[in-house]
N, C-alpha and C positions, 0 to 999 in steps of 0.2 A: 504494500500500500504506500502511495506517495505521501510526501509531507513537505513542510516548509520550515526553514530556519528564519527567524526574524529578529530585528533589533528595534526597540521602541526608544524614543527620547521622551523622558518624563518631564513634567512641568518644572522640576528643579534642575534640569539640565543633565541629569544622570541617564545612563543607558540601561535598558533591561533586555536581556537576550533570552529567547525562548524558541520552542519548536511546537509544531501542531500539524494535524492532518487537514484542518480547515482554517485557513488564514482569516477569512472574513468573519466567521463566527468567533474565533479567538480574539480578534481585535475588538469586536463588540463586547465581549466579556470583560476585557481590560477596561474599556471606556466606561462601562457601567459599574466598575468597582468590584467585580467578582472574578477577575482574571488571575490575580496573584496578590498576595499580601504586600509585596514590594510596590506594585503599581497603584494599588487602591488608595494609598496615601499620597500619591504624586500625580494626580489627575489634573488636566487631561494628558494623555499620551499621544505621541505621533509616530506612525510607522516611518522609519528612516532607511530601513534595509530589509530585503527579504530575498531568499534564494530557494528555488524549487529543487527537491530531491526525489528521485524515483522511489526511494525507500525511506519511510519515516525514521527508521533506526539510524540511517546515515545522518539525517537532519538532527536527530537527538545527540549523536556523537559529536557532530560539529558544534552544536550548541554548547556542550560541556567544555569543548576546547576554547571557544571564544569567550565564555564566561570568565576564564582565567586571564584573558588578555588585558593589557593596559588600555586606558581610554584612548591613547594615541593610535594604537593598532586598530581599535574598533572604528575610530573616526576615519582612518585610512580606507577601510573597506566601504564604509558608508559613502565616502567621497570618490569611490571607484579608483583609488590609488594603490592598488595591490602591489605595485613595484616598491612601495615604501616599507613593506612588511619586513624584509630581511634586515634593514638598518634599524628599524624600530625594535627588532627582536634581540639585538646585540646587548650583551651584558655591559653595563656602564659603571659598575662599582669597582672598588680597589682590587678585588680578587681577580679581575679579568686580566689575562696574560697580555693582552694588547695595550693595557694601560701602564704596564710596568716597563721601565726603560733600563 
C-alpha cells in the first residue's frame, strides 16, 4: 500500500514530520487538532513538503530518518536543495578529524 512522507510548518515556526496513507485526511486531522499532540498546540499548520512512496513502510522509515535531522537539513529538502545535504551532514564539532590541524 502506498503512502506519503510529509513535513508541516507549525505556527511557531517548528517543523513536524510524519507519514500517512492518506495525505488529505491526515492534514485535516492536524488542522482540527486531532492529528498529533505536537501539532495540536501549534495550530495552524502548513504543508511545506511531501513525497509519495509506493510502500507506506518506506515512507515511515524515511520519516524516522528525517525526524533526527537538523532544521537546516529539513529546510534544504523543503526548498528542493538536496545538493546541500552532504555539507549540512558534516560533523562540525572539535572531534571531527577535518577540524584538527
